[in-house]
PyMOL Python script that loads the backbone (N, CA, C, O; Angstrom):
from pymol import cmd

cmd.read_pdbstr("""\
ATOM      1  N   MET A   1     -19.027 -11.276  -3.398  1.00  0.00           N
ATOM      2  CA  MET A   1     -18.795  -9.935  -3.873  1.00  0.00           C
ATOM      3  C   MET A   1     -20.059  -9.116  -3.634  1.00  0.00           C
ATOM      4  O   MET A   1     -21.156  -9.499  -4.044  1.00  0.00           O
ATOM      5  N   THR A   2     -19.881  -7.993  -2.969  1.00  0.00           N
ATOM      6  CA  THR A   2     -20.979  -7.097  -2.665  1.00  0.00           C
ATOM      7  C   THR A   2     -20.935  -5.916  -3.631  1.00  0.00           C
ATOM      8  O   THR A   2     -19.854  -5.443  -3.983  1.00  0.00           O
ATOM      9  N   THR A   3     -22.085  -5.446  -4.056  1.00  0.00           N
ATOM     10  CA  THR A   3     -22.174  -4.290  -4.942  1.00  0.00           C
ATOM     11  C   THR A   3     -23.003  -3.212  -4.263  1.00  0.00           C
ATOM     12  O   THR A   3     -24.109  -3.476  -3.790  1.00  0.00           O
ATOM     13  N   ILE A   4     -22.462  -1.986  -4.215  1.00  0.00           N
ATOM     14  CA  ILE A   4     -23.196  -0.863  -3.629  1.00  0.00           C
ATOM     15  C   ILE A   4     -23.018   0.361  -4.511  1.00  0.00           C
ATOM     16  O   ILE A   4     -22.089   0.438  -5.316  1.00  0.00           O
ATOM     17  N   SER A   5     -23.931   1.322  -4.344  1.00  0.00           N
ATOM     18  CA  SER A   5     -23.852   2.550  -5.132  1.00  0.00           C
ATOM     19  C   SER A   5     -22.791   3.474  -4.538  1.00  0.00           C
ATOM     20  O   SER A   5     -22.394   3.320  -3.383  1.00  0.00           O
ATOM     21  N   ILE A   6     -22.346   4.420  -5.331  1.00  0.00           N
ATOM     22  CA  ILE A   6     -21.310   5.344  -4.894  1.00  0.00           C
ATOM     23  C   ILE A   6     -21.810   6.233  -3.750  1.00  0.00           C
ATOM     24  O   ILE A   6     -21.038   6.586  -2.858  1.00  0.00           O
ATOM     25  N   GLU A   7     -23.082   6.590  -3.773  1.00  0.00           N
ATOM     26  CA  GLU A   7     -23.654   7.408  -2.698  1.00  0.00           C
ATOM     27  C   GLU A   7     -23.635   6.651  -1.378  1.00  0.00           C
ATOM     28  O   GLU A   7     -23.280   7.205  -0.338  1.00  0.00           O
ATOM     29  N   GLU A   8     -24.019   5.377  -1.428  1.00  0.00           N
ATOM     30  CA  GLU A   8     -24.015   4.545  -0.224  1.00  0.00           C
ATOM     31  C   GLU A   8     -22.591   4.322   0.273  1.00  0.00           C
ATOM     32  O   GLU A   8     -22.352   4.295   1.480  1.00  0.00           O
ATOM     33  N   ALA A   9     -21.640   4.162  -0.652  1.00  0.00           N
ATOM     34  CA  ALA A   9     -20.237   3.970  -0.286  1.00  0.00           C
ATOM     35  C   ALA A   9     -19.677   5.212   0.398  1.00  0.00           C
ATOM     36  O   ALA A   9     -18.907   5.100   1.352  1.00  0.00           O
ATOM     37  N   GLN A  10     -20.061   6.406  -0.086  1.00  0.00           N
ATOM     38  CA  GLN A  10     -19.598   7.640   0.544  1.00  0.00           C
ATOM     39  C   GLN A  10     -20.097   7.741   1.976  1.00  0.00           C
ATOM     40  O   GLN A  10     -19.367   8.193   2.859  1.00  0.00           O
ATOM     41  N   ALA A  11     -21.319   7.330   2.208  1.00  0.00           N
ATOM     42  CA  ALA A  11     -21.896   7.424   3.539  1.00  0.00           C
ATOM     43  C   ALA A  11     -21.324   6.384   4.496  1.00  0.00           C
ATOM     44  O   ALA A  11     -21.242   6.634   5.698  1.00  0.00           O
ATOM     45  N   LYS A  12     -20.927   5.217   3.978  1.00  0.00           N
ATOM     46  CA  LYS A  12     -20.518   4.106   4.840  1.00  0.00           C
ATOM     47  C   LYS A  12     -19.077   3.653   4.617  1.00  0.00           C
ATOM     48  O   LYS A  12     -18.743   2.525   4.980  1.00  0.00           O
ATOM     49  N   LEU A  13     -18.211   4.479   4.036  1.00  0.00           N
ATOM     50  CA  LEU A  13     -16.866   4.038   3.684  1.00  0.00           C
ATOM     51  C   LEU A  13     -16.076   3.480   4.866  1.00  0.00           C
ATOM     52  O   LEU A  13     -15.523   2.387   4.741  1.00  0.00           O
ATOM     53  N   PRO A  14     -15.992   4.172   6.010  1.00  0.00           N
ATOM     54  CA  PRO A  14     -15.222   3.582   7.122  1.00  0.00           C
ATOM     55  C   PRO A  14     -15.756   2.213   7.543  1.00  0.00           C
ATOM     56  O   PRO A  14     -14.979   1.302   7.829  1.00  0.00           O
ATOM     57  N   ASP A  15     -17.072   2.072   7.581  1.00  0.00           N
ATOM     58  CA  ASP A  15     -17.676   0.798   7.970  1.00  0.00           C
ATOM     59  C   ASP A  15     -17.363  -0.289   6.936  1.00  0.00           C
ATOM     60  O   ASP A  15     -17.077  -1.430   7.301  1.00  0.00           O
ATOM     61  N   LEU A  16     -17.418   0.062   5.650  1.00  0.00           N
ATOM     62  CA  LEU A  16     -17.099  -0.899   4.586  1.00  0.00           C
ATOM     63  C   LEU A  16     -15.659  -1.399   4.724  1.00  0.00           C
ATOM     64  O   LEU A  16     -15.391  -2.596   4.610  1.00  0.00           O
ATOM     65  N   ILE A  17     -14.752  -0.479   4.967  1.00  0.00           N
ATOM     66  CA  ILE A  17     -13.334  -0.847   5.077  1.00  0.00           C
ATOM     67  C   ILE A  17     -13.098  -1.768   6.260  1.00  0.00           C
ATOM     68  O   ILE A  17     -12.369  -2.753   6.145  1.00  0.00           O
ATOM     69  N   HIS A  18     -13.706  -1.458   7.391  1.00  0.00           N
ATOM     70  CA  HIS A  18     -13.478  -2.268   8.596  1.00  0.00           C
ATOM     71  C   HIS A  18     -14.162  -3.625   8.541  1.00  0.00           C
ATOM     72  O   HIS A  18     -13.772  -4.533   9.274  1.00  0.00           O
ATOM     73  N   ARG A  19     -15.162  -3.787   7.699  1.00  0.00           N
ATOM     74  CA  ARG A  19     -15.862  -5.073   7.581  1.00  0.00           C
ATOM     75  C   ARG A  19     -15.206  -6.017   6.584  1.00  0.00           C
ATOM     76  O   ARG A  19     -15.540  -7.202   6.558  1.00  0.00           O
ATOM     77  N   LEU A  20     -14.278  -5.524   5.759  1.00  0.00           N
ATOM     78  CA  LEU A  20     -13.631  -6.393   4.774  1.00  0.00           C
ATOM     79  C   LEU A  20     -12.758  -7.427   5.459  1.00  0.00           C
ATOM     80  O   LEU A  20     -12.013  -7.108   6.386  1.00  0.00           O
ATOM     81  N   HIS A  21     -12.850  -8.638   5.010  1.00  0.00           N
ATOM     82  CA  HIS A  21     -11.999  -9.729   5.478  1.00  0.00           C
ATOM     83  C   HIS A  21     -11.183 -10.239   4.305  1.00  0.00           C
ATOM     84  O   HIS A  21     -11.434  -9.861   3.161  1.00  0.00           O
ATOM     85  N   SER A  22     -10.225 -11.081   4.577  1.00  0.00           N
ATOM     86  CA  SER A  22      -9.361 -11.615   3.528  1.00  0.00           C
ATOM     87  C   SER A  22     -10.189 -12.271   2.434  1.00  0.00           C
ATOM     88  O   SER A  22     -11.013 -13.143   2.706  1.00  0.00           O
ATOM     89  N   GLY A  23      -9.963 -11.845   1.195  1.00  0.00           N
ATOM     90  CA  GLY A  23     -10.680 -12.402   0.063  1.00  0.00           C
ATOM     91  C   GLY A  23     -11.977 -11.693  -0.259  1.00  0.00           C
ATOM     92  O   GLY A  23     -12.573 -11.960  -1.303  1.00  0.00           O
ATOM     93  N   ASP A  24     -12.442 -10.787   0.614  1.00  0.00           N
ATOM     94  CA  ASP A  24     -13.675 -10.054   0.358  1.00  0.00           C
ATOM     95  C   ASP A  24     -13.446  -8.955  -0.672  1.00  0.00           C
ATOM     96  O   ASP A  24     -12.332  -8.463  -0.851  1.00  0.00           O
ATOM     97  N   GLU A  25     -14.522  -8.591  -1.334  1.00  0.00           N
ATOM     98  CA  GLU A  25     -14.464  -7.559  -2.355  1.00  0.00           C
ATOM     99  C   GLU A  25     -15.782  -6.816  -2.395  1.00  0.00           C
ATOM    100  O   GLU A  25     -16.847  -7.429  -2.328  1.00  0.00           O
ATOM    101  N   VAL A  26     -15.718  -5.479  -2.507  1.00  0.00           N
ATOM    102  CA  VAL A  26     -16.911  -4.649  -2.641  1.00  0.00           C
ATOM    103  C   VAL A  26     -16.760  -3.854  -3.930  1.00  0.00           C
ATOM    104  O   VAL A  26     -15.755  -3.172  -4.130  1.00  0.00           O
ATOM    105  N   VAL A  27     -17.763  -3.942  -4.805  1.00  0.00           N
ATOM    106  CA  VAL A  27     -17.752  -3.197  -6.065  1.00  0.00           C
ATOM    107  C   VAL A  27     -18.645  -1.979  -5.887  1.00  0.00           C
ATOM    108  O   VAL A  27     -19.798  -2.096  -5.471  1.00  0.00           O
ATOM    109  N   ILE A  28     -18.101  -0.806  -6.207  1.00  0.00           N
ATOM    110  CA  ILE A  28     -18.839   0.447  -6.095  1.00  0.00           C
ATOM    111  C   ILE A  28     -19.310   0.829  -7.497  1.00  0.00           C
ATOM    112  O   ILE A  28     -18.527   0.844  -8.447  1.00  0.00           O
ATOM    113  N   THR A  29     -20.604   1.135  -7.608  1.00  0.00           N
ATOM    114  CA  THR A  29     -21.178   1.444  -8.913  1.00  0.00           C
ATOM    115  C   THR A  29     -21.719   2.873  -8.949  1.00  0.00           C
ATOM    116  O   THR A  29     -22.097   3.449  -7.930  1.00  0.00           O
ATOM    117  N   GLU A  30     -21.739   3.416 -10.160  1.00  0.00           N
ATOM    118  CA  GLU A  30     -22.365   4.715 -10.414  1.00  0.00           C
ATOM    119  C   GLU A  30     -23.210   4.537 -11.670  1.00  0.00           C
ATOM    120  O   GLU A  30     -22.701   4.145 -12.720  1.00  0.00           O
ATOM    121  N   ASN A  31     -24.482   4.822 -11.558  1.00  0.00           N
ATOM    122  CA  ASN A  31     -25.437   4.599 -12.656  1.00  0.00           C
ATOM    123  C   ASN A  31     -25.384   3.146 -13.137  1.00  0.00           C
ATOM    124  O   ASN A  31     -25.387   2.879 -14.338  1.00  0.00           O
ATOM    125  N   ASP A  32     -25.337   2.232 -12.200  1.00  0.00           N
ATOM    126  CA  ASP A  32     -25.309   0.786 -12.456  1.00  0.00           C
ATOM    127  C   ASP A  32     -24.084   0.320 -13.240  1.00  0.00           C
ATOM    128  O   ASP A  32     -24.099  -0.772 -13.809  1.00  0.00           O
ATOM    129  N   GLN A  33     -23.029   1.125 -13.278  1.00  0.00           N
ATOM    130  CA  GLN A  33     -21.781   0.752 -13.927  1.00  0.00           C
ATOM    131  C   GLN A  33     -20.689   0.680 -12.863  1.00  0.00           C
ATOM    132  O   GLN A  33     -20.562   1.613 -12.070  1.00  0.00           O
ATOM    133  N   PRO A  34     -19.894  -0.395 -12.815  1.00  0.00           N
ATOM    134  CA  PRO A  34     -18.822  -0.485 -11.823  1.00  0.00           C
ATOM    135  C   PRO A  34     -17.756   0.581 -12.075  1.00  0.00           C
ATOM    136  O   PRO A  34     -17.287   0.756 -13.199  1.00  0.00           O
ATOM    137  N   VAL A  35     -17.381   1.292 -10.999  1.00  0.00           N
ATOM    138  CA  VAL A  35     -16.363   2.344 -11.130  1.00  0.00           C
ATOM    139  C   VAL A  35     -15.166   2.113 -10.201  1.00  0.00           C
ATOM    140  O   VAL A  35     -14.098   2.682 -10.428  1.00  0.00           O
ATOM    141  N   ALA A  36     -15.326   1.293  -9.167  1.00  0.00           N
ATOM    142  CA  ALA A  36     -14.223   1.049  -8.226  1.00  0.00           C
ATOM    143  C   ALA A  36     -14.442  -0.274  -7.519  1.00  0.00           C
ATOM    144  O   ALA A  36     -15.544  -0.820  -7.490  1.00  0.00           O
ATOM    145  N   ARG A  37     -13.355  -0.768  -6.950  1.00  0.00           N
ATOM    146  CA  ARG A  37     -13.384  -2.022  -6.204  1.00  0.00           C
ATOM    147  C   ARG A  37     -12.625  -1.843  -4.906  1.00  0.00           C
ATOM    148  O   ARG A  37     -11.510  -1.320  -4.911  1.00  0.00           O
ATOM    149  N   LEU A  38     -13.200  -2.261  -3.801  1.00  0.00           N
ATOM    150  CA  LEU A  38     -12.501  -2.307  -2.511  1.00  0.00           C
ATOM    151  C   LEU A  38     -12.115  -3.756  -2.260  1.00  0.00           C
ATOM    152  O   LEU A  38     -12.962  -4.649  -2.293  1.00  0.00           O
ATOM    153  N   VAL A  39     -10.826  -3.984  -2.008  1.00  0.00           N
ATOM    154  CA  VAL A  39     -10.323  -5.338  -1.792  1.00  0.00           C
ATOM    155  C   VAL A  39      -9.473  -5.335  -0.535  1.00  0.00           C
ATOM    156  O   VAL A  39      -8.670  -4.425  -0.329  1.00  0.00           O
ATOM    157  N   HIS A  40      -9.643  -6.339   0.301  1.00  0.00           N
ATOM    158  CA  HIS A  40      -8.844  -6.468   1.511  1.00  0.00           C
ATOM    159  C   HIS A  40      -7.413  -6.842   1.142  1.00  0.00           C
ATOM    160  O   HIS A  40      -7.195  -7.763   0.355  1.00  0.00           O
ATOM    161  N   THR A  41      -6.449  -6.139   1.700  1.00  0.00           N
ATOM    162  CA  THR A  41      -5.046  -6.487   1.479  1.00  0.00           C
ATOM    163  C   THR A  41      -4.465  -7.032   2.769  1.00  0.00           C
ATOM    164  O   THR A  41      -4.822  -6.591   3.862  1.00  0.00           O
ATOM    165  N   ALA A  42      -3.572  -7.989   2.631  1.00  0.00           N
ATOM    166  CA  ALA A  42      -2.933  -8.590   3.801  1.00  0.00           C
ATOM    167  C   ALA A  42      -1.864  -7.652   4.336  1.00  0.00           C
ATOM    168  O   ALA A  42      -1.217  -6.937   3.570  1.00  0.00           O
ATOM    169  N   ALA A  43      -1.683  -7.655   5.629  1.00  0.00           N
ATOM    170  CA  ALA A  43      -0.636  -6.844   6.240  1.00  0.00           C
ATOM    171  C   ALA A  43       0.725  -7.408   5.852  1.00  0.00           C
ATOM    172  O   ALA A  43       0.900  -8.621   5.733  1.00  0.00           O
ATOM    173  N   GLU A  44       1.676  -6.514   5.658  1.00  0.00           N
ATOM    174  CA  GLU A  44       3.019  -6.953   5.290  1.00  0.00           C
ATOM    175  C   GLU A  44       3.676  -7.654   6.475  1.00  0.00           C
ATOM    176  O   GLU A  44       3.566  -7.218   7.621  1.00  0.00           O
ATOM    177  N   THR A  45       4.352  -8.735   6.170  1.00  0.00           N
ATOM    178  CA  THR A  45       5.068  -9.423   7.227  1.00  0.00           C
ATOM    179  C   THR A  45       6.388  -8.709   7.469  1.00  0.00           C
ATOM    180  O   THR A  45       7.064  -8.292   6.529  1.00  0.00           O
ATOM    181  N   LEU A  46       6.739  -8.576   8.720  1.00  0.00           N
ATOM    182  CA  LEU A  46       7.979  -7.896   9.051  1.00  0.00           C
ATOM    183  C   LEU A  46       9.151  -8.856   8.893  1.00  0.00           C
ATOM    184  O   LEU A  46       9.131  -9.967   9.422  1.00  0.00           O
ATOM    185  N   LEU A  47      10.159  -8.425   8.170  1.00  0.00           N
ATOM    186  CA  LEU A  47      11.339  -9.240   7.937  1.00  0.00           C
ATOM    187  C   LEU A  47      12.452  -8.812   8.867  1.00  0.00           C
ATOM    188  O   LEU A  47      12.561  -7.640   9.226  1.00  0.00           O
ATOM    189  N   LYS A  48      13.277  -9.767   9.255  1.00  0.00           N
ATOM    190  CA  LYS A  48      14.432  -9.431  10.064  1.00  0.00           C
ATOM    191  C   LYS A  48      15.398  -8.608   9.229  1.00  0.00           C
ATOM    192  O   LYS A  48      15.523  -8.846   8.028  1.00  0.00           O
ATOM    193  N   PRO A  49      16.080  -7.650   9.830  1.00  0.00           N
ATOM    194  CA  PRO A  49      17.071  -6.898   9.060  1.00  0.00           C
ATOM    195  C   PRO A  49      18.222  -7.804   8.638  1.00  0.00           C
ATOM    196  O   PRO A  49      18.578  -8.742   9.353  1.00  0.00           O
ATOM    197  N   ARG A  50      18.796  -7.523   7.486  1.00  0.00           N
ATOM    198  CA  ARG A  50      19.893  -8.335   6.982  1.00  0.00           C
ATOM    199  C   ARG A  50      21.144  -8.117   7.823  1.00  0.00           C
ATOM    200  O   ARG A  50      21.395  -7.019   8.318  1.00  0.00           O
ATOM    201  N   GLN A  51      21.921  -9.183   7.974  1.00  0.00           N
ATOM    202  CA  GLN A  51      23.177  -9.096   8.707  1.00  0.00           C
ATOM    203  C   GLN A  51      24.312  -9.431   7.762  1.00  0.00           C
ATOM    204  O   GLN A  51      24.377 -10.547   7.246  1.00  0.00           O
ATOM    205  N   PRO A  52      25.219  -8.475   7.523  1.00  0.00           N
ATOM    206  CA  PRO A  52      26.333  -8.767   6.629  1.00  0.00           C
ATOM    207  C   PRO A  52      27.244  -9.848   7.196  1.00  0.00           C
ATOM    208  O   PRO A  52      27.492  -9.896   8.400  1.00  0.00           O
ATOM    209  N   GLY A  53      27.735 -10.708   6.322  1.00  0.00           N
ATOM    210  CA  GLY A  53      28.682 -11.737   6.719  1.00  0.00           C
ATOM    211  C   GLY A  53      28.075 -12.983   7.309  1.00  0.00           C
ATOM    212  O   GLY A  53      28.799 -13.825   7.841  1.00  0.00           O
ATOM    213  N   ILE A  54      26.755 -13.130   7.231  1.00  0.00           N
ATOM    214  CA  ILE A  54      26.108 -14.272   7.864  1.00  0.00           C
ATOM    215  C   ILE A  54      26.482 -15.597   7.185  1.00  0.00           C
ATOM    216  O   ILE A  54      26.430 -16.645   7.829  1.00  0.00           O
ATOM    217  N   LEU A  55      26.858 -15.574   5.898  1.00  0.00           N
ATOM    218  CA  LEU A  55      27.235 -16.797   5.184  1.00  0.00           C
ATOM    219  C   LEU A  55      28.744 -16.942   5.020  1.00  0.00           C
ATOM    220  O   LEU A  55      29.208 -17.763   4.229  1.00  0.00           O
ATOM    221  N   ARG A  56      29.502 -16.156   5.756  1.00  0.00           N
ATOM    222  CA  ARG A  56      30.957 -16.234   5.662  1.00  0.00           C
ATOM    223  C   ARG A  56      31.414 -17.659   5.982  1.00  0.00           C
ATOM    224  O   ARG A  56      30.988 -18.256   6.971  1.00  0.00           O
ATOM    225  N   GLY A  57      32.292 -18.192   5.119  1.00  0.00           N
ATOM    226  CA  GLY A  57      32.816 -19.537   5.331  1.00  0.00           C
ATOM    227  C   GLY A  57      31.956 -20.634   4.753  1.00  0.00           C
ATOM    228  O   GLY A  57      32.296 -21.809   4.899  1.00  0.00           O
ATOM    229  N   SER A  58      30.842 -20.298   4.092  1.00  0.00           N
ATOM    230  CA  SER A  58      29.966 -21.346   3.581  1.00  0.00           C
ATOM    231  C   SER A  58      30.420 -21.888   2.219  1.00  0.00           C
ATOM    232  O   SER A  58      29.999 -22.977   1.829  1.00  0.00           O
ATOM    233  N   VAL A  59      31.273 -21.152   1.484  1.00  0.00           N
ATOM    234  CA  VAL A  59      31.799 -21.646   0.218  1.00  0.00           C
ATOM    235  C   VAL A  59      33.012 -22.513   0.543  1.00  0.00           C
ATOM    236  O   VAL A  59      34.034 -22.018   1.018  1.00  0.00           O
ATOM    237  N   VAL A  60      32.888 -23.801   0.284  1.00  0.00           N
ATOM    238  CA  VAL A  60      33.930 -24.749   0.641  1.00  0.00           C
ATOM    239  C   VAL A  60      34.962 -24.888  -0.481  1.00  0.00           C
ATOM    240  O   VAL A  60      36.154 -25.034  -0.211  1.00  0.00           O
ATOM    241  N   TYR A  61      34.512 -24.844  -1.729  1.00  0.00           N
ATOM    242  CA  TYR A  61      35.412 -25.044  -2.856  1.00  0.00           C
ATOM    243  C   TYR A  61      35.040 -24.086  -3.982  1.00  0.00           C
ATOM    244  O   TYR A  61      33.863 -23.892  -4.286  1.00  0.00           O
ATOM    245  N   MET A  62      36.067 -23.489  -4.597  1.00  0.00           N
ATOM    246  CA  MET A  62      35.861 -22.658  -5.770  1.00  0.00           C
ATOM    247  C   MET A  62      36.913 -23.057  -6.797  1.00  0.00           C
ATOM    248  O   MET A  62      38.108 -23.080  -6.500  1.00  0.00           O
ATOM    249  N   ALA A  63      36.460 -23.368  -8.003  1.00  0.00           N
ATOM    250  CA  ALA A  63      37.369 -23.810  -9.057  1.00  0.00           C
ATOM    251  C   ALA A  63      38.393 -22.719  -9.366  1.00  0.00           C
ATOM    252  O   ALA A  63      38.075 -21.533  -9.282  1.00  0.00           O
ATOM    253  N   PRO A  64      39.622 -23.110  -9.723  1.00  0.00           N
ATOM    254  CA  PRO A  64      40.648 -22.104 -10.017  1.00  0.00           C
ATOM    255  C   PRO A  64      40.298 -21.228 -11.222  1.00  0.00           C
ATOM    256  O   PRO A  64      40.748 -20.085 -11.298  1.00  0.00           O
ATOM    257  N   ASP A  65      39.508 -21.744 -12.160  1.00  0.00           N
ATOM    258  CA  ASP A  65      39.118 -20.954 -13.320  1.00  0.00           C
ATOM    259  C   ASP A  65      37.703 -20.364 -13.176  1.00  0.00           C
ATOM    260  O   ASP A  65      37.011 -20.155 -14.172  1.00  0.00           O
ATOM    261  N   PHE A  66      37.292 -20.107 -11.966  1.00  0.00           N
ATOM    262  CA  PHE A  66      35.948 -19.610 -11.679  1.00  0.00           C
ATOM    263  C   PHE A  66      35.602 -18.354 -12.485  1.00  0.00           C
ATOM    264  O   PHE A  66      34.509 -18.258 -13.043  1.00  0.00           O
ATOM    265  N   ASP A  67      36.524 -17.398 -12.549  1.00  0.00           N
ATOM    266  CA  ASP A  67      36.231 -16.137 -13.220  1.00  0.00           C
ATOM    267  C   ASP A  67      36.794 -16.053 -14.641  1.00  0.00           C
ATOM    268  O   ASP A  67      36.828 -14.972 -15.229  1.00  0.00           O
ATOM    269  N   ALA A  68      37.231 -17.175 -15.189  1.00  0.00           N
ATOM    270  CA  ALA A  68      37.733 -17.205 -16.567  1.00  0.00           C
ATOM    271  C   ALA A  68      36.558 -17.071 -17.533  1.00  0.00           C
ATOM    272  O   ALA A  68      35.463 -17.556 -17.250  1.00  0.00           O
ATOM    273  N   PRO A  69      36.785 -16.406 -18.687  1.00  0.00           N
ATOM    274  CA  PRO A  69      35.693 -16.274 -19.663  1.00  0.00           C
ATOM    275  C   PRO A  69      35.247 -17.647 -20.175  1.00  0.00           C
ATOM    276  O   PRO A  69      36.064 -18.552 -20.344  1.00  0.00           O
ATOM    277  N   LEU A  70      33.972 -17.783 -20.414  1.00  0.00           N
ATOM    278  CA  LEU A  70      33.428 -19.031 -20.928  1.00  0.00           C
ATOM    279  C   LEU A  70      33.746 -19.174 -22.404  1.00  0.00           C
ATOM    280  O   LEU A  70      33.774 -18.190 -23.143  1.00  0.00           O
ATOM    281  N   GLU A  71      33.982 -20.397 -22.823  1.00  0.00           N
ATOM    282  CA  GLU A  71      34.314 -20.693 -24.217  1.00  0.00           C
ATOM    283  C   GLU A  71      33.171 -20.262 -25.140  1.00  0.00           C
ATOM    284  O   GLU A  71      33.428 -19.771 -26.240  1.00  0.00           O
ATOM    285  N   ASP A  72      31.929 -20.434 -24.719  1.00  0.00           N
ATOM    286  CA  ASP A  72      30.761 -20.084 -25.540  1.00  0.00           C
ATOM    287  C   ASP A  72      30.663 -18.590 -25.823  1.00  0.00           C
ATOM    288  O   ASP A  72      30.067 -18.189 -26.823  1.00  0.00           O
ATOM    289  N   PHE A  73      31.237 -17.765 -24.960  1.00  0.00           N
ATOM    290  CA  PHE A  73      31.124 -16.316 -25.107  1.00  0.00           C
ATOM    291  C   PHE A  73      32.405 -15.662 -25.609  1.00  0.00           C
ATOM    292  O   PHE A  73      32.517 -14.436 -25.593  1.00  0.00           O
ATOM    293  N   ARG A  74      33.346 -16.438 -26.042  1.00  0.00           N
ATOM    294  CA  ARG A  74      34.640 -15.898 -26.470  1.00  0.00           C
ATOM    295  C   ARG A  74      34.473 -14.898 -27.621  1.00  0.00           C
ATOM    296  O   ARG A  74      35.135 -13.860 -27.639  1.00  0.00           O
ATOM    297  N   GLU A  75      33.591 -15.205 -28.581  1.00  0.00           N
ATOM    298  CA  GLU A  75      33.417 -14.304 -29.724  1.00  0.00           C
ATOM    299  C   GLU A  75      32.834 -12.954 -29.301  1.00  0.00           C
ATOM    300  O   GLU A  75      33.076 -11.953 -29.975  1.00  0.00           O
ATOM    301  N   TYR A  76      32.084 -12.899 -28.218  1.00  0.00           N
ATOM    302  CA  TYR A  76      31.518 -11.637 -27.738  1.00  0.00           C
ATOM    303  C   TYR A  76      32.558 -10.834 -26.958  1.00  0.00           C
ATOM    304  O   TYR A  76      32.443  -9.613 -26.851  1.00  0.00           O
ATOM    305  N   MET A  77      33.555 -11.499 -26.424  1.00  0.00           N
ATOM    306  CA  MET A  77      34.563 -10.844 -25.601  1.00  0.00           C
ATOM    307  C   MET A  77      35.649 -10.194 -26.455  1.00  0.00           C
ATOM    308  O   MET A  77      36.385  -9.342 -25.959  1.00  0.00           O
ATOM    309  N   GLU A  78      35.762 -10.572 -27.711  1.00  0.00           N
ATOM    310  CA  GLU A  78      36.826 -10.042 -28.577  1.00  0.00           C
ATOM    311  C   GLU A  78      36.423  -8.764 -29.246  1.00  0.00           C
ATOM    312  O   GLU A  78      37.204  -8.191 -30.005  1.00  0.00           O
TER     313      GLU A  78
END
""", "prot")
cmd.dss("prot")
cmd.show_as("cartoon", "prot")
cmd.util.cbc("prot")
cmd.orient("prot")
């Protein structure tokens, strides 16, 4: 963890950002008190777009009483 003053951070902000690596952290201080933290964030991984119907046919068996109310919840249903 690196600590720098706010004045130094203002002068070198682009350089500070480009030097950060995964897990690195820079604490910015003003009057020897921490006021901000720069932390490297990982780039978001791109996900494939969803395709409707991709699991069609994967349910092999469904009980005949699948959507029947549960006995435990009968008092809440009345």
